C-alpha positions as a Markdown table, in Angstrom:
| # | Residue | x | y | z |
|---|---|---|---|---|
| 1 | Unk | -104.3 | -44.1 | 110.5 |
| 2 | Unk | -102.6 | -41.1 | 109.0 |
| 3 | Unk | -98.8 | -41.2 | 108.2 |
| 4 | Unk | -96.7 | -39.4 | 110.8 |
| 5 | Unk | -94.5 | -36.4 | 109.8 |
| 6 | Unk | -91.0 | -37.0 | 108.4 |
| 7 | Unk | -88.3 | -37.5 | 110.9 |
| 8 | Unk | -84.6 | -36.9 | 111.0 |
| 9 | Unk | -82.3 | -39.9 | 110.6 |
| 10 | Unk | -81.4 | -39.9 | 114.3 |
| 11 | Unk | -85.1 | -39.5 | 115.3 |
| 12 | Unk | -86.1 | -42.3 | 112.9 |
| 13 | Unk | -83.6 | -44.7 | 114.5 |
| 14 | Unk | -84.3 | -43.9 | 118.0 |
| 15 | Unk | -88.1 | -44.0 | 117.7 |
| 16 | Unk | -88.0 | -47.2 | 115.6 |
| 17 | Unk | -85.7 | -48.9 | 118.2 |
| 18 | Unk | -88.0 | -47.8 | 121.0 |
| 19 | Unk | -91.1 | -49.2 | 119.5 |
| 20 | Unk | -89.4 | -52.4 | 118.4 |
| 21 | Unk | -88.0 | -52.9 | 121.8 |
| 22 | Unk | -91.5 | -53.1 | 123.1 |
| 23 | Unk | -93.1 | -55.0 | 120.3 |
| 24 | Unk | -92.0 | -57.5 | 117.6 |
| 25 | Unk | -88.3 | -56.9 | 116.8 |
| 26 | Unk | -87.0 | -57.3 | 120.4 |
| 27 | Unk | -89.2 | -60.3 | 121.0 |
| 28 | Unk | -87.6 | -62.1 | 118.1 |
| 29 | Unk | -84.0 | -61.0 | 119.1 |
| 30 | Unk | -84.1 | -61.7 | 122.8 |
| 31 | Unk | -86.5 | -64.4 | 123.6 |
| 32 | Unk | -84.9 | -67.9 | 123.8 |
| 33 | Unk | -85.4 | -70.2 | 120.9 |
| 34 | Unk | -87.3 | -67.7 | 118.8 |
| 35 | Unk | -85.3 | -68.0 | 115.6 |
| 36 | Unk | -86.9 | -68.1 | 112.2 |
| 37 | Unk | -85.5 | -68.7 | 108.7 |
| 38 | Unk | -86.8 | -67.5 | 105.3 |
| 39 | Unk | -90.5 | -68.2 | 105.0 |
| 40 | Unk | -91.6 | -70.6 | 102.3 |
| 41 | Unk | -95.1 | -70.9 | 101.0 |
| 42 | Unk | -96.8 | -72.9 | 98.2 |
| 43 | Unk | -98.7 | -71.1 | 95.4 |
| 44 | Unk | -101.8 | -71.1 | 97.6 |
| 45 | Unk | -100.0 | -69.2 | 100.4 |
| 46 | Unk | -99.9 | -72.3 | 102.6 |
| 47 | Unk | -96.7 | -73.0 | 104.6 |
| 48 | Unk | -94.4 | -75.6 | 103.0 |
| 49 | Unk | -93.5 | -78.5 | 105.3 |
| 50 | Unk | -90.1 | -77.9 | 107.0 |
| 51 | Unk | -87.5 | -80.5 | 106.2 |
| 52 | Unk | -85.1 | -82.2 | 108.7 |
| 53 | Unk | -86.1 | -82.2 | 112.3 |
| 54 | Unk | -85.1 | -84.2 | 115.4 |
| 55 | Unk | -87.0 | -85.6 | 118.4 |
| 56 | Unk | -84.4 | -86.3 | 121.1 |
| 57 | Unk | -85.9 | -88.4 | 123.9 |
| 58 | Unk | -83.6 | -87.9 | 126.9 |
| 59 | Unk | -84.1 | -90.5 | 129.5 |
| 60 | Unk | -82.8 | -88.3 | 132.3 |
| 61 | Unk | -81.0 | -90.3 | 135.0 |
| 62 | Unk | -79.6 | -93.0 | 132.8 |
| 63 | Unk | -81.6 | -96.2 | 132.2 |
| 64 | Unk | -80.0 | -99.6 | 132.7 |
| 65 | Unk | -78.8 | -101.0 | 129.4 |
| 66 | Unk | -78.7 | -104.5 | 130.9 |
| 67 | Unk | -82.5 | -104.4 | 131.7 |
| 68 | Unk | -83.7 | -102.7 | 128.4 |
| 69 | Unk | -81.8 | -103.2 | 125.2 |
| 70 | Unk | -78.7 | -105.2 | 126.0 |
| 71 | Unk | -79.7 | -108.1 | 128.3 |
| 72 | Unk | -77.2 | -110.6 | 129.4 |
| 73 | Unk | -79.2 | -113.8 | 130.2 |
| 74 | Unk | -76.1 | -116.0 | 130.6 |
| 75 | Unk | -74.5 | -113.7 | 133.2 |
| 76 | Unk | -74.6 | -114.4 | 137.0 |
| 77 | Unk | -77.9 | -113.6 | 138.7 |
| 78 | Unk | -76.4 | -110.5 | 140.4 |
| 79 | Unk | -75.6 | -109.1 | 136.9 |
| 80 | Unk | -78.4 | -110.2 | 134.6 |
| 81 | Unk | -81.3 | -108.9 | 136.6 |
| 82 | Unk | -84.9 | -110.3 | 136.7 |
| 83 | Unk | -86.0 | -109.7 | 133.1 |
| 84 | Unk | -85.8 | -112.1 | 130.2 |
| 85 | Unk | -85.0 | -111.1 | 126.7 |
| 86 | Unk | -87.6 | -111.6 | 124.0 |
| 87 | Unk | -87.2 | -112.1 | 120.3 |
| 88 | Unk | -88.2 | -109.3 | 117.9 |
| 89 | Unk | -89.2 | -108.7 | 114.4 |
| 90 | Unk | -85.4 | -108.6 | 113.5 |
| 91 | Unk | -83.8 | -112.0 | 113.7 |
| 92 | Unk | -81.1 | -112.1 | 116.4 |
| 93 | Unk | -82.1 | -108.8 | 118.0 |
| 94 | Unk | -83.5 | -109.3 | 121.5 |
| 95 | Unk | -84.7 | -106.8 | 124.0 |
| 96 | Unk | -86.4 | -106.7 | 127.4 |
| 97 | Unk | -89.7 | -108.5 | 127.9 |
| 98 | Unk | -91.0 | -105.2 | 129.2 |
| 99 | Unk | -90.8 | -103.9 | 125.6 |
| 100 | Unk | -93.3 | -106.2 | 123.8 |
| 101 | Unk | -94.6 | -103.3 | 121.6 |
| 102 | Unk | -91.1 | -102.2 | 120.5 |
| 103 | Unk | -90.3 | -105.8 | 119.7 |
| 104 | Unk | -92.8 | -105.7 | 116.9 |
| 105 | Unk | -91.2 | -102.7 | 115.2 |
| 106 | Unk | -87.5 | -103.3 | 115.5 |
| 107 | Unk | -87.2 | -103.1 | 111.8 |
| 108 | Unk | -87.8 | -99.4 | 112.1 |
| 109 | Unk | -84.9 | -98.5 | 114.3 |
| 110 | Unk | -81.2 | -99.1 | 114.9 |
| 111 | Unk | -79.8 | -100.2 | 118.2 |
| 112 | Unk | -76.4 | -99.1 | 119.3 |
| 113 | Unk | -75.0 | -101.2 | 122.2 |
| 114 | Unk | -71.5 | -99.7 | 122.4 |
| 115 | Unk | -72.1 | -96.2 | 123.6 |
| 116 | Unk | -69.6 | -94.8 | 126.1 |
| 117 | Unk | -68.1 | -91.6 | 127.5 |
| 118 | Unk | -64.4 | -91.0 | 126.7 |
| 119 | Unk | -63.6 | -90.4 | 130.3 |
| 120 | Unk | -64.7 | -91.2 | 133.9 |
| 121 | Unk | -67.8 | -89.1 | 133.8 |
| 122 | Unk | -70.1 | -90.6 | 136.4 |
| 123 | Unk | -72.3 | -87.7 | 137.4 |
| 124 | Unk | -75.5 | -86.5 | 135.7 |
| 125 | Unk | -74.3 | -82.9 | 135.3 |
| 126 | Unk | -71.1 | -83.6 | 133.3 |
| 127 | Unk | -72.5 | -86.6 | 131.5 |
| 128 | Unk | -75.3 | -84.5 | 130.1 |
| 129 | Unk | -73.0 | -81.7 | 129.2 |
| 130 | Unk | -70.7 | -84.1 | 127.3 |
| 131 | Unk | -73.6 | -85.8 | 125.5 |
| 132 | Unk | -75.4 | -82.6 | 124.5 |
| 133 | Unk | -72.4 | -80.5 | 123.6 |
| 134 | Unk | -70.4 | -83.1 | 121.7 |
| 135 | Unk | -67.3 | -82.0 | 123.5 |
| 136 | Unk | -65.4 | -83.4 | 126.3 |
| 137 | Unk | -64.4 | -80.8 | 128.9 |
| 138 | Unk | -62.7 | -81.6 | 132.2 |
| 139 | Unk | -64.9 | -79.3 | 134.3 |
| 140 | Unk | -63.4 | -80.5 | 137.6 |
| 141 | Unk | -59.9 | -79.4 | 136.5 |
| 142 | Unk | -61.1 | -76.2 | 135.0 |
| 143 | Unk | -63.3 | -75.3 | 137.9 |
| 144 | Unk | -66.0 | -73.7 | 135.6 |
| 145 | Unk | -68.2 | -75.0 | 132.8 |
| 146 | Unk | -67.4 | -74.1 | 129.3 |
| 147 | Unk | -69.8 | -72.3 | 126.9 |
| 148 | Unk | -70.3 | -74.9 | 124.3 |
| 149 | Unk | -73.8 | -74.8 | 122.8 |
| 150 | Unk | -76.0 | -77.9 | 123.0 |
| 151 | Unk | -77.1 | -79.8 | 120.0 |
| 152 | Unk | -80.6 | -78.2 | 119.8 |
| 153 | Unk | -79.0 | -74.7 | 119.7 |
| 154 | Unk | -76.6 | -75.8 | 116.9 |
| 155 | Unk | -79.5 | -77.1 | 114.8 |
| 156 | Unk | -81.5 | -74.0 | 115.5 |
| 157 | Unk | -78.7 | -71.9 | 114.1 |
| 158 | Unk | -78.2 | -73.8 | 110.9 |
| 159 | Unk | -81.8 | -75.0 | 110.4 |
| 160 | Unk | -84.1 | -72.3 | 111.7 |
| 161 | Unk | -87.8 | -72.9 | 111.6 |
| 162 | Unk | -89.4 | -71.7 | 108.4 |
| 163 | Unk | -93.0 | -71.8 | 109.8 |
| 164 | Unk | -92.9 | -71.3 | 113.5 |
| 165 | Unk | -91.6 | -68.9 | 116.1 |
| 166 | Unk | -89.8 | -71.8 | 117.9 |
| 167 | Unk | -86.8 | -73.6 | 116.4 |
| 168 | Unk | -85.5 | -75.4 | 119.5 |
| 169 | Unk | -87.9 | -76.7 | 122.2 |
| 170 | Unk | -87.4 | -78.7 | 125.5 |
| 171 | Unk | -90.3 | -80.7 | 126.9 |
| 172 | Unk | -90.3 | -80.3 | 130.0 |
| 173 | Unk | -88.2 | -77.8 | 131.9 |
| 174 | Unk | -85.5 | -79.3 | 134.0 |
| 175 | Unk | -86.5 | -78.7 | 137.7 |
| 176 | Unk | -85.4 | -79.6 | 141.2 |
| 177 | Unk | -81.7 | -79.7 | 142.2 |
| 178 | Unk | -79.2 | -78.8 | 139.4 |
| 179 | Unk | -78.0 | -82.4 | 139.4 |
| 180 | Unk | -79.7 | -83.0 | 136.0 |
| 181 | Unk | -79.5 | -79.5 | 134.6 |
| 182 | Unk | -76.3 | -79.3 | 132.7 |
| 183 | Unk | -74.8 | -75.8 | 132.6 |
| 184 | Unk | -75.8 | -74.7 | 129.1 |
| 185 | Unk | -79.3 | -76.3 | 128.8 |
| 186 | Unk | -81.1 | -73.0 | 128.9 |
| 187 | Unk | -78.5 | -70.5 | 127.5 |
| 188 | Unk | -77.6 | -71.4 | 124.0 |
| 189 | Unk | -73.9 | -71.4 | 124.9 |
| 190 | Unk | -71.7 | -69.0 | 123.0 |
| 191 | Unk | -74.3 | -68.9 | 120.2 |
| 192 | Unk | -76.5 | -66.8 | 122.5 |
| 193 | Unk | -80.0 | -66.8 | 123.9 |
| 194 | Unk | -81.7 | -66.6 | 120.6 |
| 195 | Unk | -80.7 | -70.2 | 120.0 |
| 196 | Unk | -81.6 | -71.5 | 123.6 |
| 197 | Unk | -84.6 | -73.8 | 123.9 |
| 198 | Unk | -88.1 | -72.6 | 124.6 |
| 199 | Unk | -89.1 | -74.7 | 127.7 |
| 200 | Unk | -92.6 | -76.2 | 127.3 |
| 201 | Unk | -94.6 | -77.5 | 130.3 |
| 202 | Unk | -93.8 | -78.6 | 133.9 |
| 203 | Unk | -94.8 | -81.2 | 136.4 |
| 204 | Unk | -98.0 | -79.3 | 137.1 |
| 205 | Unk | -98.6 | -78.2 | 133.4 |
| 206 | Unk | -97.9 | -81.0 | 131.0 |
| 207 | Unk | -99.9 | -82.1 | 128.0 |
| 208 | Unk | -101.4 | -85.1 | 129.8 |
| 209 | Unk | -103.5 | -82.6 | 131.9 |
| 210 | Unk | -106.8 | -81.2 | 130.6 |
| 211 | Unk | -105.8 | -77.6 | 131.3 |
| 212 | Unk | -102.4 | -77.7 | 129.7 |
| 213 | Unk | -101.2 | -74.2 | 128.7 |
| 214 | Unk | -98.7 | -73.3 | 125.9 |
| 215 | Unk | -95.6 | -71.2 | 126.4 |
| 216 | Unk | -96.2 | -67.6 | 127.1 |
| 217 | Unk | -95.1 | -66.5 | 123.6 |
| 218 | Unk | -98.2 | -68.3 | 122.2 |
| 219 | Unk | -100.6 | -67.8 | 125.1 |
| 220 | Unk | -103.3 | -65.1 | 124.8 |
| 221 | Unk | -101.8 | -63.4 | 121.7 |
| 222 | Unk | -104.0 | -60.4 | 120.8 |
| 223 | Unk | -103.8 | -60.4 | 117.0 |
| 224 | Unk | -105.6 | -57.1 | 116.6 |
| 225 | Unk | -103.2 | -55.4 | 119.0 |
| 226 | Unk | -100.2 | -56.8 | 117.3 |
| 227 | Unk | -101.6 | -55.8 | 114.0 |
| 228 | Unk | -102.0 | -52.2 | 115.3 |
| 229 | Unk | -98.5 | -52.1 | 116.5 |
| 230 | Unk | -97.2 | -53.4 | 113.2 |
| 231 | Unk | -99.2 | -50.8 | 111.3 |
| 232 | Unk | -97.8 | -48.0 | 113.6 |
| 233 | Unk | -94.2 | -49.1 | 112.8 |
| 234 | Unk | -94.9 | -49.3 | 109.2 |
| 235 | Unk | -96.3 | -45.8 | 109.1 |
| 236 | Unk | -93.3 | -44.4 | 111.0 |
| 237 | Unk | -90.9 | -46.1 | 108.6 |
| 238 | Unk | -92.8 | -45.7 | 105.4 |
| 239 | Unk | -90.6 | -42.8 | 104.2 |
| 240 | Unk | -87.3 | -44.1 | 105.5 |
| 241 | Unk | -86.8 | -47.7 | 104.6 |
| 242 | Unk | -85.8 | -47.3 | 101.0 |
| 243 | Unk | -82.5 | -45.7 | 101.8 |
| 244 | Unk | -82.0 | -47.3 | 105.2 |
| 245 | Unk | -80.4 | -50.8 | 105.1 |
| 246 | Unk | -80.5 | -51.4 | 108.8 |
| 247 | Unk | -84.1 | -50.3 | 108.8 |
| 248 | Unk | -85.0 | -52.8 | 106.0 |
| 249 | Unk | -83.3 | -55.6 | 108.0 |
| 250 | Unk | -85.4 | -54.7 | 111.1 |
| 251 | Unk | -88.5 | -54.6 | 108.8 |
| 252 | Unk | -87.8 | -58.1 | 107.5 |
| 253 | Unk | -87.2 | -59.5 | 110.9 |
| 254 | Unk | -90.4 | -58.0 | 112.3 |
| 255 | Unk | -92.4 | -59.4 | 109.4 |
| 256 | Unk | -91.0 | -62.9 | 110.3 |
| 257 | Unk | -91.8 | -62.5 | 114.0 |
| 258 | Unk | -95.3 | -61.2 | 113.3 |
| 259 | Unk | -96.0 | -64.0 | 110.9 |
| 260 | Unk | -94.6 | -66.6 | 113.3 |
| 261 | Unk | -96.7 | -65.4 | 116.2 |
| 262 | Unk | -99.9 | -65.2 | 114.3 |
| 263 | Unk | -99.7 | -68.2 | 112.0 |
| 264 | Unk | -102.0 | -70.8 | 113.4 |
| 265 | Unk | -99.9 | -74.0 | 113.2 |
| 266 | Unk | -97.5 | -72.8 | 115.9 |
| 267 | Unk | -100.3 | -72.3 | 118.4 |
| 268 | Unk | -102.4 | -75.2 | 117.3 |
| 269 | Unk | -99.5 | -77.6 | 118.0 |
| 270 | Unk | -100.2 | -77.2 | 121.7 |
| 271 | Unk | -103.9 | -77.8 | 121.4 |
| 272 | Unk | -103.8 | -81.5 | 122.3 |
| 273 | Unk | -107.6 | -81.8 | 122.0 |
| 274 | Unk | -107.2 | -81.7 | 118.2 |
| 275 | Unk | -105.8 | -85.2 | 118.4 |
| 276 | Unk | -108.3 | -88.1 | 118.3 |
| 277 | Unk | -108.7 | -89.7 | 121.7 |
| 278 | Unk | -107.6 | -93.0 | 120.3 |
| 279 | Unk | -104.3 | -91.5 | 119.1 |
| 280 | Unk | -103.7 | -89.9 | 122.5 |
| 281 | Unk | -104.4 | -93.2 | 124.2 |
| 282 | Unk | -102.1 | -95.0 | 121.9 |
| 283 | Unk | -99.2 | -92.9 | 123.2 |
| 284 | Unk | -100.4 | -93.2 | 126.8 |
| 285 | Unk | -102.2 | -90.6 | 128.9 |
| 286 | Unk | -99.1 | -89.8 | 131.0 |
| 287 | Unk | -96.4 | -87.1 | 130.7 |
| 288 | Unk | -94.0 | -89.2 | 128.7 |
| 289 | Unk | -96.6 | -90.3 | 126.2 |
| 290 | Unk | -98.2 | -87.0 | 125.7 |
| 291 | Unk | -95.0 | -85.1 | 125.5 |
| 292 | Unk | -93.9 | -87.5 | 122.7 |
| 293 | Unk | -97.2 | -86.8 | 120.9 |
| 294 | Unk | -96.6 | -83.1 | 121.5 |
| 295 | Unk | -93.1 | -83.5 | 120.0 |
| 296 | Unk | -94.6 | -85.0 | 116.8 |
| 297 | Unk | -97.1 | -82.2 | 116.6 |
| 298 | Unk | -94.4 | -79.6 | 117.1 |
| 299 | Unk | -92.2 | -81.2 | 114.3 |
| 300 | Unk | -95.3 | -81.0 | 112.0 |
| 301 | Unk | -95.6 | -77.4 | 112.9 |
| 302 | Unk | -92.1 | -76.7 | 111.8 |
| 303 | Unk | -90.0 | -76.9 | 115.0 |
| 304 | Unk | -86.5 | -78.2 | 114.2 |
| 305 | Unk | -85.3 | -79.8 | 117.4 |
| 306 | Unk | -87.5 | -81.1 | 120.2 |
| 307 | Unk | -85.9 | -82.6 | 123.3 |
| 308 | Unk | -88.3 | -84.7 | 125.3 |
| 309 | Unk | -87.6 | -85.1 | 129.1 |
| 310 | Unk | -88.1 | -88.8 | 129.7 |
| 311 | Unk | -90.2 | -88.3 | 132.9 |
| 312 | Unk | -92.9 | -90.9 | 133.0 |
| 313 | Unk | -94.9 | -89.3 | 135.8 |
| 314 | Unk | -95.0 | -90.5 | 139.4 |
| 315 | Unk | -96.4 | -93.8 | 140.3 |
| 316 | Unk | -99.7 | -93.2 | 142.1 |
| 317 | Unk | -98.8 | -95.4 | 145.1 |
| 318 | Unk | -95.2 | -94.2 | 145.4 |
| 319 | Unk | -94.8 | -90.6 | 144.3 |
| 320 | Unk | -91.1 | -89.8 | 144.4 |
| 321 | Unk | -88.6 | -87.5 | 142.7 |
| 322 | Unk | -88.8 | -84.4 | 140.4 |
| 323 | Unk | -89.8 | -84.6 | 136.8 |
| 324 | Unk | -86.2 | -84.8 | 135.7 |
| 325 | Unk | -85.1 | -88.2 | 136.8 |
| 326 | Unk | -87.4 | -91.2 | 136.3 |
| 327 | Unk | -84.4 | -93.2 | 135.2 |
| 328 | Unk | -82.0 | -92.6 | 138.1 |
| 329 | Unk | -82.8 | -96.1 | 139.6 |
| 330 | Unk | -80.3 | -96.5 | 142.4 |
| 331 | Unk | -82.5 | -98.6 | 144.6 |
| 332 | Unk | -82.6 | -98.7 | 148.4 |
| 333 | Unk | -79.2 | -97.2 | 149.1 |
| 334 | Unk | -80.5 | -93.9 | 147.7 |
| 335 | Unk | -83.9 | -94.3 | 149.1 |
| 336 | Unk | -85.5 | -94.7 | 145.7 |
| 337 | Unk | -87.2 | -98.1 | 146.2 |
| 338 | Unk | -86.8 | -101.2 | 144.2 |
| 339 | Unk | -85.3 | -100.4 | 140.7 |
| 340 | Unk | -87.1 | -103.5 | 139.4 |
| 341 | Unk | -90.4 | -102.6 | 141.1 |
| 342 | Unk | -93.4 | -100.5 | 140.1 |
| 343 | Unk | -92.7 | -97.3 | 142.0 |
| 344 | Unk | -91.7 | -94.0 | 140.4 |
| 345 | Unk | -88.1 | -95.2 | 140.1 |
| 346 | Unk | -89.0 | -98.7 | 139.1 |
| 347 | Unk | -88.6 | -100.3 | 135.7 |
| 348 | Unk | -91.8 | -102.1 | 136.2 |
| 349 | Unk | -93.4 | -98.6 | 136.1 |
| 350 | Unk | -91.2 | -96.8 | 133.6 |
| 351 | Unk | -90.4 | -99.3 | 130.9 |
| 352 | Unk | -94.0 | -100.1 | 129.8 |
| 353 | Unk | -94.7 | -96.5 | 129.4 |
| 354 | Unk | -91.6 | -95.9 | 127.3 |
| 355 | Unk | -92.5 | -99.0 | 125.3 |
| 356 | Unk | -95.9 | -97.7 | 124.6 |
| 357 | Unk | -95.0 | -94.1 | 123.8 |
| 358 | Unk | -91.9 | -94.8 | 121.7 |
| 359 | Unk | -93.7 | -97.4 | 119.7 |
| 360 | Unk | -96.6 | -95.0 | 119.1 |
| 361 | Unk | -94.2 | -92.2 | 118.0 |
| 362 | Unk | -92.3 | -94.3 | 115.5 |
| 363 | Unk | -95.4 | -95.9 | 114.1 |
| 364 | Unk | -97.1 | -92.4 | 113.8 |
| 365 | Unk | -94.1 | -90.9 | 112.1 |
| 366 | Unk | -94.0 | -93.7 | 109.6 |
| 367 | Unk | -97.7 | -93.6 | 108.9 |
| 368 | Unk | -97.6 | -89.8 | 108.3 |
| 369 | Unk | -94.6 | -90.1 | 106.0 |
| 370 | Unk | -92.4 | -88.2 | 108.3 |
| 371 | Unk | -89.6 | -90.7 | 109.1 |
| 372 | Unk | -87.2 | -89.7 | 106.2 |
| 373 | Unk | -87.0 | -86.2 | 107.5 |
| 374 | Unk | -87.4 | -86.8 | 111.2 |
| 375 | Unk | -84.6 | -88.3 | 113.3 |
| 376 | Unk | -85.6 | -89.9 | 116.6 |
| 377 | Unk | -83.0 | -90.6 | 119.3 |
| 378 | Unk | -83.8 | -92.3 | 122.6 |
| 379 | Unk | -81.1 | -92.7 | 125.2 |
| 380 | Unk | -79.9 | -91.5 | 128.7 |
| 381 | Unk | -76.8 | -89.8 | 129.6 |
| 382 | Unk | -75.1 | -93.1 | 130.7 |
| 383 | Unk | -75.9 | -96.6 | 131.6 |
| 384 | Unk | -75.9 | -98.6 | 134.9 |
| 385 | Unk | -73.4 | -100.9 | 136.7 |
| 386 | Unk | -73.4 | -104.5 | 135.7 |
| 387 | Unk | -73.6 | -105.6 | 139.3 |
| 388 | Unk | -76.8 | -105.0 | 141.1 |
| 389 | Unk | -76.5 | -103.1 | 144.4 |
| 390 | Unk | -78.2 | -105.0 | 147.2 |
| 391 | Unk | -78.1 | -102.6 | 150.1 |
| 392 | Unk | -81.8 | -102.3 | 150.8 |
| 393 | Unk | -84.0 | -102.5 | 147.7 |
| 394 | Unk | -82.0 | -103.6 | 144.7 |
| 395 | Unk | -80.7 | -101.1 | 142.0 |
| 396 | Unk | -77.8 | -100.1 | 139.9 |
| 397 | Unk | -75.5 | -97.0 | 140.0 |
| 398 | Unk | -74.1 | -94.8 | 137.3 |
| 399 | Unk | -72.0 | -96.4 | 134.6 |
| 400 | Unk | -70.4 | -94.2 | 131.8 |
| 401 | Unk | -68.3 | -97.1 | 130.4 |
| 402 | Unk | -71.1 | -98.7 | 128.4 |
| 403 | Unk | -74.7 | -98.1 | 127.5 |
| 404 | Unk | -77.2 | -98.2 | 124.6 |
| 405 | Unk | -79.1 | -95.9 | 122.3 |
| 406 | Unk | -82.0 | -96.2 | 119.8 |
| 407 | Unk | -82.0 | -94.2 | 116.6 |
| 408 | Unk | -84.7 | -94.1 | 113.9 |
| 409 | Unk | -85.6 | -92.1 | 110.8 |
| 410 | Unk | -83.5 | -89.4 | 109.3 |
| 411 | Unk | -81.7 | -91.9 | 107.0 |
| 412 | Unk | -80.9 | -94.3 | 109.8 |
| 413 | Unk | -81.0 | -98.0 | 108.7 |
| 414 | Unk | -83.8 | -99.8 | 110.5 |
| 415 | Unk | -83.2 | -103.2 | 112.0 |
| 416 | Unk | -79.5 | -102.7 | 112.6 |
| 417 | Unk | -77.6 | -103.6 | 115.7 |
| 418 | Unk | -74.3 | -101.7 | 115.9 |
| 419 | Unk | -71.6 | -102.4 | 118.4 |
| 420 | Unk | -71.4 | -105.0 | 121.1 |
| 421 | Unk | -70.7 | -105.0 | 124.8 |
| 422 | Unk | -68.8 | -107.8 | 126.7 |
| 423 | Unk | -70.6 | -110.7 | 128.4 |
| 424 | Unk | -71.4 | -108.5 | 131.4 |
| 425 | Unk | -72.3 | -105.3 | 129.6 |
| 426 | Unk | -69.4 | -103.6 | 131.2 |
| 427 | Unk | -67.4 | -102.2 | 128.2 |
| 428 | Unk | -67.8 | -102.2 | 124.4 |
| 429 | Unk | -65.9 | -104.9 | 122.6 |
| 430 | Unk | -66.7 | -103.9 | 119.1 |
| 431 | Unk | -67.4 | -100.7 | 117.2 |
| 432 | Unk | -67.3 | -98.4 | 120.2 |
| 433 | Unk | -69.3 | -95.2 | 119.9 |
| 434 | Unk | -68.5 | -92.2 | 122.0 |
| 435 | Unk | -71.2 | -89.6 | 122.9 |
| 436 | Unk | -69.3 | -87.2 | 120.7 |
| 437 | Unk | -69.8 | -89.7 | 117.8 |
| 438 | Unk | -73.5 | -89.9 | 118.6 |
| 439 | Unk | -73.7 | -86.1 | 118.6 |
| 440 | Unk | -71.9 | -85.9 | 115.3 |
| 441 | Unk | -74.2 | -88.6 | 113.8 |
| 442 | Unk | -77.2 | -86.5 | 114.7 |
| 443 | Unk | -75.8 | -83.4 | 113.0 |
| 444 | Unk | -74.8 | -85.5 | 110.0 |
| 445 | Unk | -78.4 | -86.9 | 109.7 |
| 446 | Unk | -79.8 | -83.3 | 109.8 |
| 447 | Unk | -77.3 | -81.9 | 107.3 |
| 448 | Unk | -75.6 | -79.6 | 109.9 |
| 449 | Unk | -71.9 | -79.0 | 109.6 |
| 450 | Unk | -69.6 | -80.2 | 112.3 |
| 451 | Unk | -67.5 | -77.0 | 112.2 |
| 452 | Unk | -68.5 | -73.5 | 112.9 |
| 453 | Unk | -66.6 | -70.9 | 110.9 |
| 454 | Unk | -68.1 | -67.9 | 112.7 |
| 455 | Unk | -66.1 | -65.8 | 115.1 |
| 456 | Unk | -67.0 | -65.2 | 118.8 |
| 457 | Unk | -65.4 | -62.1 | 120.3 |
| 458 | Unk | -62.4 | -62.6 | 118.1 |
| 459 | Unk | -61.9 | -66.2 | 119.2 |
| 460 | Unk | -62.7 | -68.9 | 116.7 |
| 461 | Unk | -65.1 | -71.7 | 117.8 |
| 462 | Unk | -64.3 | -74.3 | 115.0 |
| 463 | Unk | -66.1 | -77.4 | 116.3 |
| 464 | Unk | -69.7 | -78.2 | 117.1 |
| 465 | Unk | -68.6 | -81.8 | 117.9 |
| 466 | Unk | -65.3 | -83.5 | 118.3 |
| 467 | Unk | -66.8 | -86.8 | 117.2 |
| 468 | Unk | -67.2 | -88.6 | 113.9 |
| 469 | Unk | -70.6 | -89.6 | 112.4 |
| 470 | Unk | -71.2 | -93.4 | 112.5 |
| 471 | Unk | -71.8 | -93.6 | 108.8 |
| 472 | Unk | -72.6 | -97.4 | 109.0 |
| 473 | Unk | -75.9 | -96.6 | 110.6 |
| 474 | Unk | -77.1 | -95.0 | 107.5 |
| 475 | Unk | -78.3 | -96.7 | 104.3 |
């Protein structure tokens, strides 16, 4: 292709912007989550493994802490529930009998039993906002949601992917009524859409399906066509970049975007067939299991923050609810069936799948040498009432005053139990941890500052979290 004639400065800028708007530059600047840092390669030209990532397993709906990781066997029957605690690899740490696999690897994770919200937040919308933003905002009084970015967006800003188009991903997209979709899940908050998550998969397109498709940014990329556009831009700019700082910046940005789109590891992460069948079966051939496996593959490909929707898939004999809310186990008074049964909203269905998938993920990360640089968090947005509701099929309702969380990797001390709830699991009685503290702990593990010194339309946004890291979890 022959170089084009020289252009005036105005023409150079307008033609460059026009082409970039339809090709690589605008793609990087405007598509959610597509934020890349400085590329790093070894002497052979291969990508260097990215450091510090997080897999955040969000059990949307809020699992019952009293039936999972903080059982109360000595409480009255209308509080303790039907499950018995079992001993684990860590002396003194007991968890539900429906977690036999996790019981064998408790030395690999820490269990926090004193989580709580610093206010009466009893709906999913506000609880998720509080958890993911690290800031407490009284939305009811204000009348509108604030613009605080969520933790994945903060991480994407400070730890952009060095090897992949995607820095911040969400598996799977929040669907159905907006009850679970907190206001800034898909926006990036005041940081902007560049730091918003890329949503991967849906109920009818998840990695447990044989025809699973990757996000559009990776689907059906024509490398030859992209290369042709890249060459055209280079020829247009060949005689202008030397004295054009803005042009050089665009050129560097375009190179990163082109490299990220064409580099194989980003696309290959979604090719689940590359995994041995035994590995896939170890995670469980269901949406939760395969999304956790996909999260591991995405972290290996350089993605910094992956949120996994905790949907376990619908029970074949009782298909209920959207893929956002497996853990919203109200029972009969909400028409969701027995919370202790084997239906879609039953712990007999959901807990074994979580047990299998989370055990496989933690074991896999350890075996691959990824635990030191990969933080895993597993929790819901709140817990469940100590007292079981008995109107119709039994269940428990929302309870922000006390719940539990699992943390592993990223410097977290395995085998630790932090905090304690009272004899009914109603409130923390030692070492209380707010969701803001949990948020700050994640940022601390990843090496992300808690304060943002940048300006936003002249107004400073100094805090990414109002909490304090729980330093006793590390070591």
